[in-house]
Wavefront OBJ file of the C-alpha trace (Angstrom):
o trace
v -31.068 75.181 52.692
v -33.358 77.021 55.120
v -32.621 80.387 56.210
v -31.365 80.551 59.822
v -33.964 83.680 60.004
v -36.685 81.319 59.220
v -35.786 78.326 61.825
v -35.819 80.847 64.381
v -39.010 82.495 63.422
v -40.470 78.561 63.743
v -38.726 77.823 66.760
v -40.384 81.077 68.337
v -43.857 80.424 66.562
v -43.843 76.813 68.175
v -42.672 77.817 71.680
v -45.327 80.243 71.760
v -47.752 77.975 70.880
v -46.836 75.004 73.285
v -46.760 77.807 76.150
v -50.517 78.859 75.492
v -51.570 74.778 74.650
v -53.016 72.336 77.259
v -49.647 70.670 76.645
v -47.774 73.503 78.933
v -50.434 72.981 81.646
v -49.996 69.165 81.476
v -46.065 69.836 81.756
v -46.818 72.071 85.187
v -49.000 69.589 86.484
v -46.735 66.382 85.773
v -43.801 68.373 87.540
v -45.790 69.036 90.957
v -47.154 65.650 90.529
v -43.461 63.685 90.043
v -42.188 66.250 92.491
v -44.567 65.370 95.492
v -43.948 61.449 94.664
v -39.727 61.975 95.007
v -40.453 64.048 98.228
v -42.730 61.068 99.799
v -39.719 58.608 98.416
v -37.484 60.451 100.897
v -34.773 60.373 98.177
v -31.519 62.366 98.829
v -29.439 64.409 96.502
v -26.450 63.499 94.815
v -24.166 65.857 97.150
v -25.799 64.492 100.167
v -25.070 60.992 98.906
v -21.511 61.954 98.502
v -21.424 63.715 101.850
v -22.688 60.375 103.710
v -20.234 58.202 101.559
v -17.186 60.498 102.564
v -18.406 59.961 106.540
v -18.614 56.641 106.211
v -15.015 56.048 104.348
v -13.745 58.652 107.455
v -15.747 56.162 109.975
v -14.246 52.786 108.124
v -10.529 53.875 108.507
v -11.261 55.075 112.406
v -12.773 51.613 112.965
v -9.716 49.601 111.532
v -7.286 51.749 113.664
v -9.827 51.328 116.840
v -9.438 47.740 116.053
v -5.834 47.556 115.875
v -5.494 49.685 119.124
v -7.708 47.019 120.813
v -5.790 44.134 119.457
v -2.535 45.802 120.161
v -4.044 46.291 124.091
v -5.257 42.739 124.327
v -1.752 41.385 123.001
v -0.154 43.706 125.919
v -2.693 42.564 128.712
v -2.373 38.904 127.569
v 1.496 39.284 127.924
v 1.036 40.937 131.674
v -1.441 38.338 132.577
v 1.333 35.677 131.654
v 4.168 37.386 133.656
v 2.224 37.707 136.168
v 1.022 33.992 136.369
v 4.650 33.082 135.825
v 5.826 35.121 138.967
v 3.087 33.753 140.941
v 4.111 30.569 140.284
v 7.736 30.946 141.107
v 6.572 32.824 144.261
v 4.374 29.837 145.256
v 7.471 27.400 144.441
v 9.724 29.371 146.430
v 7.257 29.271 149.555
v 7.024 25.539 148.976
v 11.071 25.288 149.453
v 11.002 27.562 152.518
v 8.604 25.248 154.240
v 10.878 22.258 153.593
l 1 2 3 4 5 6 7 8 9 10 11 12 13 14 15 16 17 18 19 20 21 22 23 24 25 26 27 28 29 30 31 32 33 34 35 36 37 38 39 40 41 42 43 44 45 46 47 48 49 50 51 52 53 54 55 56 57 58 59 60 61 62 63 64 65 66 67 68 69 70 71 72 73 74 75 76 77 78 79 80 81 82 83 84 85 86 87 88 89 90 91 92 93 94 95 96 97 98 99 100
């Protein structure tokens, strides 16, 4: 088995070689190229996505509450309109009876 110091020394030497090689320049250029491409794609971070997902969930909940409220108000309006119609009809019948 290799001594830990030998492994560390090999790792250090390989890192030094790679830092001074064209591979390091290629890596830097690729990072810049990919970063620019990602920026043009108009991507969002995971944090931004999660925040928007929470906003959407709250909006859905509010929408459900508002839909229920509108249904309730429509039902009340319908009931009031029916009562008004019945009262109008009854008033009309009473007027007809008075004319006789």
